[in-house]
C-alpha positions as CSV (number, residue, x, y, z in Angstrom):
1,M,-5.3,-239.7,166.9
2,R,-6.2,-236.3,168.3
3,T,-3.7,-234.4,170.5
4,R,-4.4,-231.6,173.0
5,H,-1.5,-229.4,172.1
6,P,0.5,-227.5,174.8
7,W,0.5,-224.4,172.5
8,L,-3.3,-224.5,171.9
9,P,-4.3,-221.8,174.4
10,V,-2.0,-219.3,172.6
11,L,-3.6,-220.1,169.2
12,I,-7.1,-219.8,170.7
13,L,-6.3,-216.4,172.2
14,S,-5.2,-215.3,168.8
15,I,-8.4,-216.5,167.2
16,A,-10.5,-214.7,169.9
17,I,-8.7,-211.5,169.3
18,F,-9.1,-211.9,165.5
19,A,-12.9,-212.6,166.0
20,T,-13.4,-209.6,168.3
21,G,-11.2,-207.0,166.8
22,A,-7.7,-205.8,167.5
23,D,-8.6,-204.6,171.0
24,G,-10.8,-207.7,171.4
25,A,-11.9,-209.9,174.3
26,A,-10.2,-210.3,177.6
27,G,-9.1,-213.8,176.8
28,A,-9.9,-217.4,175.8
29,A,-9.0,-220.7,177.3
30,S,-8.9,-224.4,176.7
31,G,-7.9,-227.4,178.8
32,S,-4.5,-228.5,179.9
33,P,-2.6,-230.6,177.2
34,Q,-4.0,-234.1,177.0
35,Q,-3.3,-237.0,174.7
36,W,-6.2,-239.1,173.3
37,T,-5.6,-242.8,173.3
38,P,-7.9,-245.8,173.0
39,A,-7.4,-246.5,176.7
40,K,-7.9,-242.9,177.7
41,R,-10.6,-241.1,175.8
42,G,-11.4,-238.5,178.4
43,S,-10.2,-236.5,181.4
44,D,-9.6,-238.3,184.7
45,N,-12.7,-236.7,186.3
46,I,-15.2,-238.0,183.8
47,T,-16.7,-241.5,184.2
48,V,-18.6,-243.3,181.5
49,V,-21.9,-244.5,183.0
50,A,-23.2,-246.1,179.8
51,H,-23.0,-246.2,176.1
52,L,-25.8,-247.5,173.8
53,P,-25.3,-247.5,170.0
54,L,-28.5,-246.5,168.2
55,G,-28.1,-247.3,164.6
56,A,-26.6,-246.1,161.3
57,P,-24.0,-243.3,161.2
58,L,-25.5,-239.8,161.1
59,S,-28.9,-241.0,162.2
60,V,-29.0,-239.4,165.7
61,A,-30.0,-235.8,166.4
62,D,-30.8,-234.0,169.7
63,I,-31.4,-235.4,173.2
64,E,-33.6,-234.6,176.3
65,I,-33.7,-236.1,179.7
66,E,-36.6,-235.9,182.2
67,Q,-35.6,-234.1,185.4
68,E,-37.6,-236.1,188.0
69,M,-35.7,-239.1,189.4
70,D,-38.8,-241.3,189.4
71,R,-39.1,-240.7,185.7
72,P,-35.7,-241.9,184.4
73,Y,-36.3,-241.5,180.7
74,A,-34.2,-239.9,177.9
75,Y,-35.6,-239.0,174.5
76,V,-33.5,-239.0,171.3
77,A,-34.5,-237.6,167.9
78,R,-33.8,-239.7,164.9
79,E,-33.1,-238.6,161.4
80,I,-31.7,-239.6,158.0
81,F,-28.7,-238.3,156.1
82,G,-28.2,-240.0,152.8
83,R,-30.0,-243.4,152.6
84,E,-29.4,-244.7,156.1
85,G,-31.3,-244.1,159.4
86,E,-35.0,-243.8,160.4
87,M,-37.0,-240.7,161.0
88,G,-38.7,-240.4,164.5
89,L,-37.6,-240.8,168.1
90,D,-36.3,-243.3,170.6
91,I,-37.2,-243.5,174.3
92,I,-34.5,-244.8,176.5
93,D,-35.1,-246.3,180.0
94,L,-32.5,-245.3,182.6
95,H,-33.9,-247.1,185.7
96,V,-30.5,-248.8,185.8
97,P,-28.3,-246.0,184.3
98,E,-25.5,-248.5,183.6
99,R,-27.9,-250.6,181.4
100,P,-29.9,-248.2,179.2
101,E,-32.5,-249.8,177.1
102,V,-34.6,-248.5,174.2
103,I,-38.1,-249.3,175.2
104,Y,-40.0,-247.5,172.5
105,R,-39.4,-246.3,169.0
106,W,-41.8,-243.9,167.1
107,R,-41.3,-243.5,163.4
108,I,-43.1,-241.4,160.8
109,E,-45.2,-243.4,158.4
110,N,-44.1,-243.9,154.8
111,Q,-40.4,-243.3,155.5
112,D,-39.3,-243.7,151.9
113,L,-41.7,-241.1,150.6
114,H,-40.5,-238.3,152.8
115,V,-37.9,-235.7,151.6
116,G,-35.5,-234.4,154.2
117,A,-33.9,-235.4,157.5
118,G,-36.9,-236.0,159.8
119,G,-36.5,-235.7,163.6
120,K,-34.4,-232.8,164.8
121,D,-35.0,-231.3,168.2
122,I,-36.8,-232.9,171.1
123,K,-38.2,-231.6,174.4
124,Y,-40.7,-232.8,177.1
125,F,-43.2,-231.0,179.2
126,K,-45.9,-231.6,181.8
127,W,-49.5,-230.3,181.6
128,D,-52.5,-231.0,183.8
129,G,-50.7,-234.0,185.5
130,R,-49.6,-235.7,182.3
131,Y,-46.2,-235.9,180.5
132,Y,-45.6,-235.2,176.8
133,V,-42.7,-235.3,174.4
134,V,-42.5,-232.9,171.4
135,L,-40.4,-233.9,168.4
136,S,-39.6,-231.3,165.9
137,M,-39.6,-232.4,162.3
138,Q,-38.2,-231.1,159.0
139,F,-39.4,-232.3,155.6
140,G,-38.9,-230.7,152.2
141,Q,-41.3,-230.3,149.3
142,G,-41.7,-233.2,146.9
143,G,-42.9,-235.6,149.5
144,P,-45.5,-235.7,152.3
145,D,-45.6,-233.5,155.4
146,S,-43.6,-230.5,154.2
147,D,-45.9,-228.5,156.4
148,L,-45.3,-230.7,159.5
149,G,-43.4,-228.9,162.3
150,A,-43.8,-231.2,165.3
151,V,-45.4,-234.3,166.7
152,V,-46.6,-234.6,170.3
153,L,-46.7,-237.9,172.1
154,D,-48.2,-238.7,175.5
155,V,-45.6,-240.6,177.6
156,T,-47.3,-240.4,181.0
157,D,-47.5,-244.1,181.6
158,L,-44.0,-245.1,180.8
159,P,-42.3,-247.6,181.1
160,D,-45.2,-249.4,179.4
161,P,-44.4,-248.9,175.7
162,D,-48.0,-249.7,174.8
163,S,-49.2,-246.7,176.7
164,V,-47.4,-244.2,174.4
165,R,-49.7,-242.5,172.0
166,E,-49.6,-239.7,169.5
167,V,-51.9,-236.8,170.6
168,A,-51.2,-234.0,168.0
169,R,-49.3,-232.8,165.0
170,I,-48.5,-229.1,164.6
171,R,-48.5,-227.9,161.1
172,D,-47.9,-224.7,159.2
173,S,-49.3,-224.6,155.7
174,E,-47.9,-221.2,154.9
175,L,-44.3,-221.5,156.0
176,L,-43.2,-225.0,154.8
177,G,-40.1,-226.9,156.0
178,G,-40.9,-227.7,159.6
179,F,-39.2,-226.7,162.8
180,H,-35.4,-227.0,163.0
181,N,-35.2,-226.1,166.7
182,I,-37.7,-225.9,169.5
183,F,-37.7,-224.7,173.2
184,I,-40.4,-225.3,175.8
185,Y,-40.9,-222.7,178.5
186,K,-43.3,-222.4,181.4
187,H,-44.2,-218.7,181.3
188,S,-44.9,-216.7,184.5
189,N,-48.5,-216.5,183.4
190,G,-48.8,-220.3,183.8
191,R,-48.9,-221.3,180.1
192,V,-46.6,-223.9,178.7
193,L,-45.2,-222.4,175.5
194,L,-43.5,-224.1,172.5
195,M,-41.1,-221.8,170.7
196,T,-40.1,-222.9,167.2
197,T,-37.9,-221.8,164.4
198,I,-39.7,-221.4,161.1
199,S,-38.8,-220.3,157.6
200,G,-39.5,-216.6,158.3
201,P,-37.9,-213.7,160.2
202,F,-39.5,-214.5,163.5
203,A,-40.1,-217.4,166.0
204,H,-43.6,-219.0,166.4
205,V,-45.0,-219.4,169.9
206,Y,-47.6,-222.1,170.6
207,D,-49.7,-222.8,173.7
208,L,-49.1,-226.5,174.4
209,G,-52.1,-226.7,176.7
210,Y,-54.3,-225.8,173.7
211,V,-52.4,-228.4,171.6
212,V,-52.9,-231.4,173.9
213,E,-56.5,-230.3,174.6
214,G,-57.4,-230.7,170.9
215,R,-57.3,-227.0,170.1
216,A,-54.2,-227.0,167.8
217,D,-55.9,-224.6,165.4
218,E,-55.9,-222.0,168.2
219,A,-52.4,-222.8,169.6
220,L,-50.3,-220.2,167.7
221,V,-50.5,-217.4,170.2
222,A,-47.5,-215.1,169.4
223,H,-44.6,-214.2,167.2
224,I,-41.2,-213.0,168.3
225,P,-39.6,-211.0,165.5
226,V,-36.0,-210.6,164.3
227,P,-35.5,-206.8,164.8
228,A,-36.1,-204.4,161.9
229,G,-33.0,-204.0,159.8
230,Q,-32.0,-207.6,160.3
231,T,-34.5,-209.1,157.9
232,G,-34.0,-212.4,156.2
233,S,-36.0,-215.5,155.4
234,S,-33.9,-217.6,157.8
235,G,-34.9,-215.8,161.0
236,Y,-33.8,-217.6,164.2
237,H,-31.8,-220.7,164.4
238,D,-32.0,-221.5,168.1
239,F,-33.2,-219.9,171.4
240,Y,-33.8,-220.1,175.1
241,A,-36.4,-218.5,177.4
242,G,-36.0,-217.9,181.1
243,Y,-37.4,-215.9,184.0
244,H,-35.5,-212.8,185.3
245,P,-36.2,-212.6,189.0
246,D,-34.7,-209.1,189.5
247,T,-37.3,-207.6,187.2
248,E,-39.9,-210.3,187.5
249,T,-40.1,-210.6,183.7
250,D,-39.9,-213.4,181.1
251,R,-37.1,-213.2,178.6
252,F,-36.4,-214.7,175.3
253,Y,-32.8,-215.2,174.0
254,G,-32.6,-215.8,170.3
255,G,-29.7,-216.4,167.9
256,G,-30.3,-215.9,164.2
257,T,-30.0,-213.4,161.3
258,G,-27.4,-210.8,162.2
259,G,-26.5,-212.0,165.6
260,Y,-28.4,-212.4,168.9
261,Y,-31.4,-210.7,170.6
262,V,-32.9,-210.5,174.0
263,Y,-36.7,-209.7,174.3
264,D,-39.0,-209.1,177.3
265,I,-41.9,-211.5,176.5
266,T,-43.8,-211.0,179.7
267,D,-46.6,-209.6,177.5
268,L,-46.5,-212.3,174.8
269,E,-48.5,-210.2,172.3
270,N,-46.1,-207.3,172.6
271,P,-42.5,-208.6,172.8
272,S,-40.1,-205.8,173.7
273,L,-36.5,-205.8,172.5
274,L,-34.1,-205.3,175.4
275,V,-30.6,-205.9,173.9
276,S,-29.1,-206.6,170.4
277,L,-25.8,-208.2,169.9
278,T,-24.9,-207.4,166.3
279,G,-21.9,-206.1,164.4
280,I,-19.8,-208.8,166.0
281,S,-16.6,-209.5,164.1
282,G,-16.9,-212.9,162.5
283,V,-20.7,-213.3,163.2
284,T,-23.4,-212.8,160.6
285,R,-25.8,-215.4,162.1
286,G,-26.3,-216.6,165.6
287,H,-26.9,-220.2,166.7
288,T,-27.3,-221.3,170.3
289,F,-27.6,-218.5,172.8
290,T,-27.9,-219.2,176.6
291,P,-27.8,-216.9,179.6
292,S,-26.4,-217.3,183.1
293,P,-29.2,-217.9,185.7
294,D,-29.3,-214.2,186.6
295,G,-29.4,-213.1,182.9
296,R,-26.2,-211.1,183.0
297,Y,-23.8,-213.2,180.9
298,V,-24.6,-215.1,177.8
299,I,-22.8,-217.9,175.9
300,A,-23.1,-217.5,172.2
301,E,-22.4,-220.1,169.5
302,T,-21.9,-219.6,165.8
303,E,-21.8,-222.7,163.7
304,Y,-18.8,-222.5,161.4
305,Q,-15.4,-224.1,161.6
306,H,-12.7,-222.4,163.8
307,A,-15.4,-220.3,165.6
308,P,-15.1,-220.3,169.4
309,L,-18.0,-219.9,171.8
310,R,-18.1,-216.2,172.7
311,I,-19.1,-214.9,176.1
312,F,-20.8,-211.5,176.5
313,D,-21.6,-209.3,179.4
314,L,-25.1,-207.8,179.0
315,Q,-25.0,-205.6,182.0
316,P,-24.1,-202.3,180.1
317,A,-27.2,-202.8,177.9
318,L,-29.5,-203.9,180.7
319,E,-28.5,-200.8,182.7
320,G,-29.3,-198.6,179.7
321,E,-25.8,-197.6,178.8
322,L,-25.9,-199.3,175.4
323,S,-28.6,-200.7,173.1
324,N,-26.2,-203.0,171.2
325,I,-23.2,-205.0,172.3
326,S,-20.7,-206.1,169.7
327,R,-17.6,-207.2,171.6
328,P,-17.4,-210.4,173.8
329,I,-15.5,-210.4,177.0
330,S,-13.9,-213.7,176.3
331,A,-14.0,-216.8,174.1
332,W,-13.5,-220.6,174.5
333,T,-12.9,-223.5,172.2
334,A,-11.9,-227.1,172.7
335,D,-9.8,-227.3,169.5
336,W,-9.4,-224.3,167.2
337,R,-9.6,-226.6,164.2
338,N,-13.2,-227.7,165.0
339,L,-16.4,-226.1,166.3
340,A,-19.1,-226.7,168.9
341,H,-22.7,-227.4,168.3
342,N,-25.0,-226.9,171.3
343,H,-24.5,-226.3,175.1
344,E,-26.3,-226.3,178.4
345,V,-25.5,-223.9,181.2
346,R,-25.4,-225.0,184.8
347,W,-23.5,-222.1,186.3
348,P,-20.5,-222.1,186.6
349,Y,-20.3,-225.0,184.2
350,V,-21.1,-225.0,180.5
351,F,-21.7,-228.5,179.1
352,V,-20.9,-228.5,175.4
353,S,-21.8,-230.9,172.6
354,G,-18.7,-230.4,170.6
355,Y,-19.2,-232.4,167.4
356,L,-15.8,-234.0,166.7
357,D,-14.5,-233.0,170.2
358,G,-17.2,-235.0,172.0
359,L,-18.5,-233.8,175.4
360,Q,-16.6,-230.8,176.7
361,V,-17.2,-229.0,180.0
362,F,-15.7,-225.6,180.9
363,S,-16.1,-223.2,183.8
364,V,-17.1,-219.6,183.6
365,M,-16.5,-218.9,187.3
366,D,-14.5,-216.1,185.9
367,P,-16.4,-215.2,182.8
368,T,-13.3,-213.3,181.4
369,N,-11.2,-216.5,181.6
370,P,-13.2,-219.6,180.8
371,V,-11.3,-222.9,181.6
372,T,-11.9,-226.4,180.4
373,V,-12.5,-228.7,183.4
374,A,-13.6,-232.0,181.8
375,W,-14.0,-233.8,178.5
376,Y,-14.7,-237.1,176.8
377,D,-14.3,-238.1,173.2
378,T,-17.4,-240.1,172.1
379,F,-16.6,-239.9,168.4
380,L,-14.1,-242.0,166.4
381,P,-13.5,-240.7,162.9
382,T,-15.4,-242.5,160.2
383,Q,-16.1,-242.0,156.5
384,A,-19.6,-240.8,157.3
385,S,-20.2,-237.0,157.0
386,M,-22.7,-234.6,155.6
387,G,-20.3,-233.4,152.9
388,N,-18.4,-231.5,155.6
389,P,-16.4,-233.8,158.0
390,M,-16.7,-231.1,160.8
391,F,-20.4,-232.0,161.2
392,D,-20.3,-235.4,162.9
393,G,-20.0,-236.6,166.5
394,V,-21.9,-235.1,169.5
395,W,-25.1,-233.3,168.5
396,G,-26.9,-232.7,171.8
397,V,-26.2,-232.6,175.5
398,D,-28.5,-232.4,178.6
399,V,-28.0,-232.5,182.3
400,R,-30.3,-233.9,185.0
401,N,-30.2,-231.4,187.8
402,A,-31.3,-233.8,190.6
403,D,-28.2,-235.9,190.5
404,G,-25.9,-234.4,187.8
405,L,-26.2,-237.2,185.3
406,I,-24.9,-235.9,181.9
407,V,-26.3,-237.4,178.7
408,V,-25.2,-236.8,175.1
409,S,-26.3,-237.9,171.7
410,D,-23.6,-238.7,169.2
411,M,-24.7,-238.6,165.6
412,T,-22.8,-241.8,164.8
413,T,-22.0,-243.6,168.0
414,G,-25.4,-243.1,169.8
415,F,-26.4,-242.5,173.4
416,W,-23.9,-241.8,176.2
417,A,-24.2,-241.1,179.9
418,F,-21.5,-239.6,182.2
419,R,-20.8,-238.4,185.6
420,M,-18.3,-235.7,186.5
421,D,-16.4,-235.9,189.8
422,G,-17.8,-233.4,192.3
423,F,-20.9,-232.6,190.2
424,L,-23.6,-234.4,192.1
425,G,-26.5,-232.2,191.0
426,W,-27.3,-228.6,190.4
427,N,-29.3,-225.9,192.2
428,G,-28.4,-222.3,191.3
429,E,-28.9,-221.2,194.9
430,Q,-26.0,-223.3,196.0
431,W,-23.8,-221.0,193.8
432,G,-25.5,-217.7,194.8
433,F,-27.7,-217.6,191.7
434,P,-31.4,-218.0,190.9
435,N,-32.3,-221.7,190.5
436,I,-33.0,-221.2,186.8
437,S,-31.8,-223.3,183.8
438,S,-33.3,-224.9,180.7
439,A,-34.9,-227.4,183.1
440,Q,-38.4,-226.2,183.8
441,N,-40.4,-226.3,187.1
442,W,-43.7,-227.6,185.6
443,D,-45.6,-227.5,188.9
444,S,-44.4,-224.2,190.4
445,G,-43.4,-222.2,187.4
446,P,-40.4,-220.0,186.8
447,G,-38.0,-219.7,189.7
448,G,-40.0,-222.2,191.8
449,R,-42.6,-219.6,192.6
450,A,-46.1,-221.0,193.3
451,R,-48.7,-220.4,190.6
């Protein structure tokens, strides 16, 4: 049984100060004390829309939901830890959200011969009137496909499962081990770009138009480096790209070796470093790194036990006062004993996939004082783990902006869908911000501007 302790905010504040130095961040917050019971697994303002088990423990990775209401499909990456599970992806039909149904399963051939986990991250995109899904893959040497980074499927004619077809595989014969994370961004120049982690001190950028048009050998169009002085073979772990309306530039936000970095990637061939976040107490490697819609604030995750999410204000660096920021303005955690994995920002809300803590939602209306506003525990303790019991439960989270449907992928319990009271959809302009999030406007481009 897990308890939300009344003294937890005090401990969290102590952790935040420890993590940021003696004169540390402004503060950290968690939700009001709540008791988990089998009959009450979440806050009163969260409603479970649906739950769909997907298979063996630790066989579920990331999740993506399409944004258009007339295409109600979610995509879940599938992997193997130990001997159980299958490597590939599942497509879930949400025409009736209360009755989700797996309508298609894609699996890599010769499952038993592959070394490694398999499917990791998953994203969709639209190009030339057609819809595609990209599944990132990771395989080790000693088996087939150690050079395979991603598989691309055409899913335009769903819900007909027979219409789904594989159109391309993206490989890298020099940097083996596949792509752990990916992000797809429609650049202001009109290109749809796939950004990938690789086993090197930079991120790869592929033109997905080239990929689906049969020009995969020409598709690698740019590299985004880890800055000099922060070298390491591991490079980036995760990233985000977004448009910055004030400067009319495209920006890359990457977490990896040494911390976090923001680049101007308007000129893809010449990325320009804007801000570094290094020398942060308690941070040697960044993970997920997501900005507010206006690019001022960033939510930064570091994947180790007891680490809170840190919130930084980039304004001093963006105004030229600093080149590096090392101190957050606040921090947040659901439970100081655990850690978060990924998150999605729909300002002022941050939707967190919290591993053992399930789905968590906190508000950064006041970025110096983040406050938990909703939660639901999708995970019940089991004996399954990856050798570290902290790494189980909710892996991924996504939000459909049109109606506010929240979906999560739990590594052990499968697919979940939720609604949060009062959250009926998201448009940044309703909050006085640009209408910019991880959800892309495939037809009009960044910020909804005609292209």
